[in-house]
NUDRENFI-752705 format. One record per residue (C-alpha): residue number from 1; residue in three letters; x, y, z. Coordinates in Angstrom, 3 decimals. Example, Ala and Ser with C-alpha at 12.3 -4.5 7.8 and 13.67 -1.06 7.14 Angstrom:
# NUDRENFI-752705
R     k     r         px         py         pz
R     1   ALA     12.300     -4.500      7.800
R     2   SER     13.670     -1.060      7.140
//
This chain:
# NUDRENFI-752705
R     k     r         px         py         pz
R     1   MET     13.076     26.593     -1.399
R     2   ARG     14.697     25.863      1.605
R     3   VAL     12.841     22.548      3.320
R     4   GLU     12.415     21.331      6.975
R     5   ILE     11.067     17.684      8.099
R     6   SER      9.998     16.869     11.035
R     7   GLU      9.400     13.210     11.154
R     8   ALA      7.032     12.218     14.324
R     9   ALA      8.122      8.551     14.204
R    10   PRO     12.022      7.422     14.747
R    11   GLN     13.036      7.224     11.120
R    12   ALA     11.433      8.276      8.072
R    13   GLY      9.420      6.572      5.988
R    14   GLY      6.260      6.316      8.362
R    15   ARG      4.496      3.049      7.659
R    16   CYS      6.519      2.546      5.131
R    17   ARG      9.839      0.995      7.410
R    18   SER     12.557     -2.209      8.047
R    19   PHE     14.442     -3.583     10.846
R    20   HIS     16.198     -6.167     11.869
R    21   ASP     14.878     -8.369     13.961
R    22   ALA     17.477    -10.518     16.557
R    23   SER     14.518    -12.550     17.135
R    24   ILE     15.421    -14.471     13.531
R    25   ASP     18.356    -12.563     12.505
R    26   ARG     17.210    -11.094      9.648
R    27   THR     15.912     -7.380      8.145
R    28   ILE     12.341     -7.252      7.337
R    29   ASP      9.699     -4.750      6.717
R    30   ASN      7.028     -3.551      8.876
R    31   GLY      4.219     -5.127      6.081
R    32   ASN      4.863     -6.745      2.807
R    33   HIS      4.112     -4.469     -0.288
R    34   LEU      3.274     -5.315     -4.195
R    35   ILE      3.962     -2.616     -6.524
R    36   LEU      2.559     -2.661    -10.136
R    37   SER      4.243     -1.888    -13.210
R    38   GLY      1.217      0.363    -13.366
R    39   ASN      2.134      2.751    -10.555
R    40   ASP      3.625      5.249    -11.958
R    41   GLY      3.651      7.598     -8.791
R    42   ILE      6.375      5.224     -7.557
R    43   ARG      8.318      4.486    -10.790
R    44   THR      8.639      8.244    -10.845
R    45   TYR      9.739      8.610     -7.673
R    46   LEU     12.307      5.920     -7.968
R    47   ASP     13.567      7.201    -10.851
R    48   ARG     14.395     10.787     -9.458
R    49   PHE     15.979      9.074     -6.604
R    50   GLY     18.263      6.949     -8.973
R    51   ALA     16.701      3.802     -7.220
R    52   ARG     14.669      2.488    -10.033
R    53   ASP     17.035     -1.389     -9.863
R    54   ARG     16.432     -1.671     -5.944
R    55   VAL     12.731     -2.469     -7.210
R    56   LEU     12.451     -5.940     -9.240
R    57   ASP     10.395     -6.787    -12.015
R    58   LEU      8.656    -10.242    -11.320
R    59   GLY      7.724    -11.209    -14.685
R    60   ASP      4.114    -11.063    -16.127
R    61   GLU      2.046    -13.621    -14.056
R    62   PHE      0.215    -14.284    -10.845
R    63   ARG      0.689    -17.923     -9.199
R    64   PHE     -2.417    -18.732     -6.883
R    65   VAL     -2.846    -21.833     -5.110
R    66   ASP     -6.360    -23.008     -3.631
R    67   ARG     -5.854    -24.823     -0.726
R    68   ASP     -9.601    -25.425     -0.713
R    69   ASP     -8.986    -28.610     -3.638
R    70   GLY     -4.964    -28.186     -4.045
R    71   ALA     -5.508    -26.146     -7.283
R    72   VAL     -2.428    -24.338     -8.808
R    73   PHE     -3.075    -21.883    -11.558
R    74   THR     -1.396    -18.835    -13.021
R    75   VAL     -2.969    -15.516    -14.314
R    76   ARG     -0.795    -14.439    -17.145
R    77   PRO     -2.134    -10.736    -19.024
R    78   ASN     -0.527    -10.077    -21.962
R    79   MET      1.645     -6.866    -22.765
R    80   GLY     -0.432     -5.048    -25.102
R    81   ARG     -3.436     -3.105    -24.836
R    82   LEU     -5.667     -5.552    -26.296
R    83   PRO     -6.544     -8.360    -24.072
R    84   TRP     -6.384    -11.181    -25.940
R    85   TRP     -5.483    -13.234    -22.672
R    86   LEU     -9.025    -13.436    -21.830
R    87   PHE     -9.418    -15.982    -24.342
R    88   ALA     -6.198    -17.840    -23.665
R    89   PRO     -7.332    -21.010    -21.568
R    90   SER     -3.888    -21.308    -20.449
R    91   ARG     -3.664    -17.341    -18.985
R    92   ARG     -6.684    -17.069    -16.962
R    93   VAL     -8.504    -18.389    -14.347
R    94   PRO     -9.505    -22.428    -14.470
R    95   GLY    -13.271    -22.644    -15.575
R    96   THR    -13.672    -19.014    -16.276
R    97   LYS    -14.548    -17.364    -19.372
R    98   GLY    -13.551    -14.283    -20.817
R    99   PHE    -16.442    -12.491    -21.045
R   100   ASP    -16.766    -13.271    -17.630
R   101   TYR    -13.320    -10.801    -16.902
R   102   LEU    -14.948     -7.500    -19.293
R   103   ALA    -18.609     -7.993    -17.961
R   104   ASP    -17.511     -7.667    -14.434
R   105   MET    -15.118     -4.924    -15.339
R   106   ALA    -17.848     -3.210    -16.874
R   107   ARG    -19.850     -4.057    -13.486
R   108   LEU    -17.140     -2.244    -11.436
R   109   LEU    -17.004      1.280    -13.423
R   110   THR    -20.405      1.339    -13.543
R   111   ALA    -21.049      0.809     -9.884
R   112   PRO    -22.583      3.775     -7.702
R   113   SER    -20.205      5.360     -5.189
R   114   THR    -22.348      3.310     -3.006
R   115   ALA    -21.880      0.056     -3.771
R   116   THR    -19.396     -2.260     -2.361
R   117   ILE    -17.320     -4.741     -4.699
R   118   GLY    -19.693     -7.584     -3.132
R   119   GLU    -22.438     -6.153     -4.451
R   120   ALA    -21.171     -5.025     -7.699
R   121   LEU    -19.605     -8.584     -8.404
R   122   PRO    -21.368    -11.990     -8.282
R   123   ALA    -20.474    -15.059     -6.592
R   124   THR    -18.355    -16.740     -8.893
R   125   ARG    -15.229    -18.169     -9.485
R   126   LEU    -13.539    -14.918    -10.520
R   127   ARG    -14.549    -13.340     -8.177
R   128   ARG    -13.118    -15.533     -5.280
R   129   ALA     -9.767    -16.780     -7.556
R   130   LEU     -8.767    -13.302     -8.692
R   131   TRP    -11.124    -10.123     -7.734
R   132   GLU    -10.981    -10.898     -3.879
R   133   PRO     -7.462    -11.822     -3.481
R   134   VAL     -6.702     -8.543     -5.455
R   135   ALA     -8.620     -6.165     -4.238
R   136   VAL     -8.802     -6.983     -0.216
R   137   SER     -4.574     -6.463     -1.008
R   138   VAL     -5.120     -3.528     -2.803
R   139   LEU     -7.548     -1.866     -0.414
R   140   ASN     -7.010     -3.850      2.861
R   141   THR    -10.928     -4.244      3.308
R   142   SER    -13.142     -6.768      2.670
R   143   ILE    -15.116     -7.319     -0.130
R   144   ASP    -17.950     -7.215      1.659
R   145   ARG    -17.212     -3.747      2.373
R   146   ALA    -14.583     -2.518      0.387
R   147   SER    -15.717      0.221     -2.705
R   148   ALA    -16.025     -0.918     -5.645
R   149   ARG    -15.163      2.235     -7.608
R   150   ALA    -11.912      2.128     -5.456
R   151   PHE    -10.875     -0.871     -6.690
R   152   ALA    -12.222      0.120    -10.328
R   153   SER     -9.653      2.954     -9.919
R   154   MET     -6.602      0.811     -9.374
R   155   LEU     -7.765     -1.564    -12.130
R   156   ARG     -8.003      1.514    -14.567
R   157   LEU     -4.523      2.031    -14.099
R   158   THR     -3.321     -1.671    -14.405
R   159   LEU     -4.954     -4.544    -15.814
R   160   MET     -7.563     -2.290    -17.763
R   161   LYS     -4.101     -0.766    -19.598
R   162   GLY     -2.958     -3.908    -20.766
R   163   GLY     -0.156     -7.166    -18.954
R   164   ALA      2.396     -4.167    -19.267
R   165   TYR      1.130     -1.754    -16.577
R   166   SER     -0.161     -4.957    -14.475
R   167   ARG      3.538     -7.048    -13.665
R   168   PRO      4.554     -7.514     -9.840
R   169   MET      7.556     -5.908     -8.459
R   170   VAL      8.720     -6.011     -5.199
R   171   ALA     11.802     -4.042     -3.275
R   172   ARG     15.085     -6.128     -4.091
R   173   ASP     16.526     -5.800     -0.284
R   174   ALA     13.826     -4.071      1.638
R   175   LEU     11.120     -1.391      1.802
R   176   ALA     13.522      0.923      3.612
R   177   ASP     16.475      0.594      1.426
R   178   ALA     14.258      0.770     -1.584
R   179   LEU     11.900      3.698     -1.027
R   180   VAL     12.733      5.314      2.125
R   181   GLU     16.915      5.236      2.104
R   182   PRO     17.681      7.060     -1.617
R   183   ALA     15.156     10.180     -0.677
R   184   THR     16.992     10.856      2.548
R   185   THR     19.993     10.835      0.936
R   186   TYR     18.678     13.083     -1.861
R   187   LEU     17.149     15.586      0.574
R   188   ALA     20.698     15.817      3.267
R   189   ALA     22.428     16.291     -0.138
R   190   ARG     20.414     19.123     -1.084
R   191   GLY     20.940     20.767      2.324
R   192   ALA     17.226     19.637      3.449
R   193   ALA     16.723     19.266      7.381
R   194   VAL     15.515     16.098      8.072
R   195   ALA     14.404     15.423     12.090
R   196   THR     12.764     12.434     13.315
R   197   GLY     11.425     11.493     16.441
R   198   ARG     10.009     14.726     16.477
R   199   ARG      6.108     15.226     16.886
R   200   LEU      4.052     18.120     15.885
R   201   ARG      1.696     18.821     19.194
R   202   ALA     -0.241     21.990     17.891
R   203   LEU     -0.687     24.450     15.512
R   204   THR     -1.664     27.771     16.138
R   205   VAL     -3.246     29.412     13.412
R   206   GLN     -4.331     33.607     12.769
R   207   GLN     -6.296     34.840      9.859
R   208   GLY     -6.854     31.878      8.389
R   209   ARG     -3.008     31.180      8.149
R   210   VAL     -0.415     28.640     10.342
R   211   THR      1.393     30.700     12.295
R   212   SER      3.879     28.585     13.897
R   213   LEU      4.457     24.728     14.905
R   214   ALA      4.479     23.613     18.923
R   215   PHE      6.746     20.770     18.855
R   216   ALA      7.842     19.728     22.126
R   217   ASP     11.804     21.320     22.264
R   218   GLY      9.562     24.616     20.840
R   219   ASP      7.724     26.811     18.718
R   220   VAL      8.479     27.276     14.718
R   221   ALA      7.419     30.546     13.771
R   222   VAL      5.951     30.119     10.183
R   223   GLY      6.616     33.679      8.115
R   224   ALA      4.645     34.931      5.137
R   225   GLY      6.767     33.316      2.913
R   226   ASP      6.178     29.788      4.454
R   227   ALA      3.853     26.991      3.569
R   228   VAL      2.700     24.096      5.363
R   229   VAL      2.460     20.275      4.146
R   230   LEU      0.613     18.289      6.975
R   231   ALA      0.796     14.586      6.497
R   232   VAL      0.156     12.809      9.784
R   233   PRO     -2.601      9.917     10.154
R   234   PRO     -6.079     11.119      9.978
R   235   ALA     -7.056     10.897     13.418
R   236   VAL     -3.924     13.206     14.143
R   237   ALA     -4.537     15.594     11.651
R   238   ALA     -8.517     15.769     12.818
R   239   SER     -6.677     16.225     16.215
R   240   LEU     -4.568     19.362     15.224
R   241   LEU     -7.569     20.829     12.965
R   242   PRO    -10.445     20.524     14.969
R   243   GLY    -13.709     20.029     12.606
R   244   LEU    -11.674     19.059      9.906
R   245   ASP    -13.851     15.501      9.002
R   246   VAL    -11.232     12.317      8.015
R   247   PRO    -12.032      8.702      7.869
R   248   ASN    -12.296      7.515     11.150
R   249   GLU    -12.213      3.613     10.438
R   250   ASP     -9.290      1.538     10.036
R   251   GLU     -8.291     -2.095      9.118
R   252   PRO     -4.909     -4.349     10.422
R   253   ILE     -2.498     -6.647      8.348
R   254   LEU     -1.260     -9.351      9.581
R   255   ASN      2.203    -10.619      8.232
R   256   ALA      4.744    -13.119      9.594
R   257   HIS      8.663    -13.296      8.796
R   258   PHE      9.993    -16.931      8.715
R   259   ALA     13.750    -17.005      8.278
R   260   VAL     14.796    -19.215      5.911
R   261   ALA     18.228    -20.970      4.815
R   262   PRO     19.592    -18.334      1.733
R   263   ALA     18.388    -19.626     -2.108
R   264   ASP     18.220    -17.627     -5.303
R   265   GLY     15.547    -15.457     -6.748
R   266   HIS     12.605    -13.254     -5.532
R   267   ALA      8.767    -14.615     -6.103
R   268   ILE      5.680    -14.042     -5.215
R   269   ALA      2.127    -16.617     -4.711
R   270   GLY     -1.385    -15.877     -3.888
R   271   VAL     -3.549    -18.305     -1.218
R   272   LEU     -6.633    -18.852     -1.742
R   273   GLY     -8.783    -20.405      1.306
R   274   GLY     -5.808    -20.199      3.624
R   275   ARG     -4.930    -17.896      6.558
R   276   ALA     -2.527    -16.312      4.471
R   277   HIS     -3.288    -14.155      1.623
R   278   TRP      0.163    -13.974     -0.058
R   279   VAL      3.535    -14.999     -0.016
R   280   PHE      6.808    -13.300     -0.652
R   281   ARG      9.855    -14.979     -0.757
R   282   ARG     13.071    -13.500     -1.234
R   283   PRO     16.673    -14.900     -0.083
R   284   GLY     16.715    -15.723      3.231
R   285   LEU     13.303    -15.051      3.967
R   286   VAL      9.533    -15.837      3.271
R   287   SER      6.760    -13.417      4.275
R   288   THR      2.999    -14.090      4.130
R   289   THR      0.605    -10.887      4.375
R   290   THR     -3.162    -11.187      5.383
R   291   SER     -4.916     -8.223      4.534
R   292   ALA     -7.641     -6.408      6.908
R   293   ASP     -7.214     -9.218      9.240
R   294   ALA     -5.078    -10.114     12.953
R   295   PRO     -4.969    -12.945     15.213
R   296   ARG     -7.894    -13.824     17.167
R   297   ASP     -8.015    -14.211     20.984
R   298   GLY     -5.437    -16.280     21.832
R   299   GLU     -4.274    -17.415     18.172
R   300   ASP     -0.781    -18.118     17.642
R   301   PRO     -1.153    -17.714     13.739
R   302   ALA      2.255    -18.564     12.853
R   303   GLN      2.146    -22.337     11.918
R   304   ALA     -0.863    -22.265      9.462
R   305   LEU      0.921    -18.985      7.836
R   306   TRP      4.062    -21.564      7.519
R   307   ASN      1.396    -24.711      6.395
R   308   ASP      0.321    -22.420      3.408
R   309   ALA      3.430    -20.667      2.688
R   310   ARG      4.889    -24.284      2.045
R   311   ALA      1.567    -25.161     -0.004
R   312   ALA      2.661    -21.893     -2.163
R   313   PHE      6.292    -23.077     -2.305
R   314   PRO      6.362    -27.147     -1.625
R   315   ASP     10.272    -26.952     -1.597
R   316   LEU     10.461    -25.397      1.699
R   317   PRO     11.150    -27.470      4.975
R   318   VAL      8.134    -28.901      6.479
R   319   GLU      9.505    -27.935     10.141
R   320   MET      8.219    -24.511     10.668
R   321   PRO     11.793    -22.417     11.110
R   322   PRO     12.058    -19.329     12.814
R   323   VAL      9.046    -16.893     12.623
R   324   ARG      8.574    -13.313     13.784
R   325   VAL      4.786    -12.260     13.515
R   326   VAL      4.150     -8.219     12.983
R   327   THR      0.350     -7.051     12.990
R   328   GLU     -0.402     -3.390     11.936
R   329   LYS     -3.358     -3.028     13.797
R   330   ARG     -3.889      0.443     12.177
R   331   ALA     -2.214      0.053      8.656
R   332   THR     -4.372      1.641      6.791
R   333   ILE     -8.230      3.466      6.433
R   334   ALA    -10.698      1.290      6.204
R   335   GLN    -11.914      1.246      2.006
R   336   THR    -15.136      1.784      2.450
R   337   PRO    -18.070      3.181      0.574
R   338   ALA    -18.815      5.838      3.715
R   339   MET    -14.970      6.484      4.440
R   340   GLU    -14.207      7.170      0.770
R   341   ALA    -16.446      9.617      1.380
R   342   LYS    -14.656     11.402      3.976
R   343   ARG    -11.181     11.339      2.311
R   344   PRO    -10.444     14.980      2.337
R   345   ALA     -8.773     17.430     -0.716
R   346   PRO     -5.599     18.652      0.262
R   347   ARG     -6.744     22.074      0.644
R   348   ALA     -9.625     21.092      3.059
R   349   ALA     -8.686     22.482      6.294
R   350   GLY     -9.570     25.914      4.867
R   351   LEU     -5.796     27.422      5.518
R   352   ALA     -3.995     29.438      2.966
R   353   ASN     -0.749     28.032      3.584
R   354   LEU     -1.735     24.433      4.825
R   355   VAL     -2.239     21.312      2.403
R   356   LEU     -2.509     18.084      3.552
R   357   ALA     -1.328     15.224      2.273
R   358   GLY     -1.277     11.009      3.018
R   359   ASP     -2.398      7.972      1.303
R   360   TRP     -5.577      8.397      3.126
R   361   THR     -6.678     11.845      1.713
R   362   ALA     -8.331     12.592     -1.279
R   363   THR     -6.275     11.160     -4.334
R   364   GLY     -8.654      9.078     -6.695
R   365   LEU     -6.453      6.566     -5.677
R   366   PRO     -6.531      3.402     -2.989
R   367   ALA     -4.820      4.162      0.290
R   368   THR     -1.355      3.077     -0.850
R   369   ILE      2.339      3.941     -1.583
R   370   GLU      1.158      4.938     -4.538
R   371   GLY     -0.967      6.992     -3.422
R   372   ALA      1.012      8.451     -0.416
R   373   ILE      3.547      9.516     -3.081
R   374   VAL      0.979     10.711     -5.679
R   375   SER     -0.776     12.653     -2.947
R   376   GLY      2.992     13.869     -1.823
R   377   SER      4.012     15.301     -5.328
R   378   ARG      0.244     17.121     -5.447
R   379   ALA      1.160     18.540     -2.331
R   380   ALA      4.361     20.036     -2.678
R   381   GLN      3.252     21.491     -5.892
R   382   GLU      0.343     23.125     -3.376
R   383   ALA      2.901     24.019     -1.181
R   384   LEU      5.430     25.721     -3.847
R   385   TYR      1.724     27.874     -5.163
R   386   SER      0.778     28.941     -1.480
R   387   ALA      4.673     30.024     -1.261
R   388   ALA      4.802     32.183     -4.184
R   389   THR      1.040     33.803     -3.445
//
């Protein structure tokens, strides 16, 4: 089929983008993204575009530093399906027992759709030291608001399948290099037209079908054999399709990028009780992420975030290096039980030749890169079916 893509932003990739920041002279991502080895959608996507080597496997452990008491520990799930690591004290959170993990996972799996993580799990050392940092990073919503069911859906595909599905992975160089450039190159080689800076303004609907698309440079007719995939933010989808019920609460993400002396290797570390939640390290750059958070009025969070980075990696210099702070005010939807219930199915618009796509649609997964890719794949299948019928 002939494919045409109109992208509102100046570049492909949506919120998954990278850019050179002159203030620190580094290429940075708009946000840090941790991929897990159980993200089958991402792995299939990388394989299709020949880009598997652009994502690095960081090993079998998650290292944490607790800013409240200075404790440093690692969580190391074993590779096999049988979770014997739960009964090896050196592999789990200090002060926890193996059965604590099993009990908590059972609570999440059986939680009602209206329950939050905070309601489903008791306030224990395990919740604070493992479930909370993982859940907040995946759902970008505090655990007192985040859906227990949404968190359980992620655990089913990763930790509950064994350590082989829970290994942390990151982009080797930058997100755009790993996830966007290979796709645009693939599309160009196959004659697909990709137009950036081209925002959709309106849809014309007649007799239950989309018949034209209105752009600033003119209208595009949608023929009888054409299908439309609408992959826009939820608020934009609602404005284009009056009556469509969509999630209408968003959450921010705070990121800081520090230019450091080039060093070998990549690493990550979780931070408990700090301003940062996670610290990412790659050659020449240290980045922090604070999910579901943004700078307070009048606050410059850079020094506090650098202090957390140094706690995670003590070899970093005491003096704070050049920094760029980036806040995504609407990074993801709020993944509360109420917003989860509003996530629409691909065919929710009720139009024969239009399919919805995006991480905010009903994928059965959290609103992450994995969810976006799974949504896009399903939307493409639906669009093919629409065109064929």
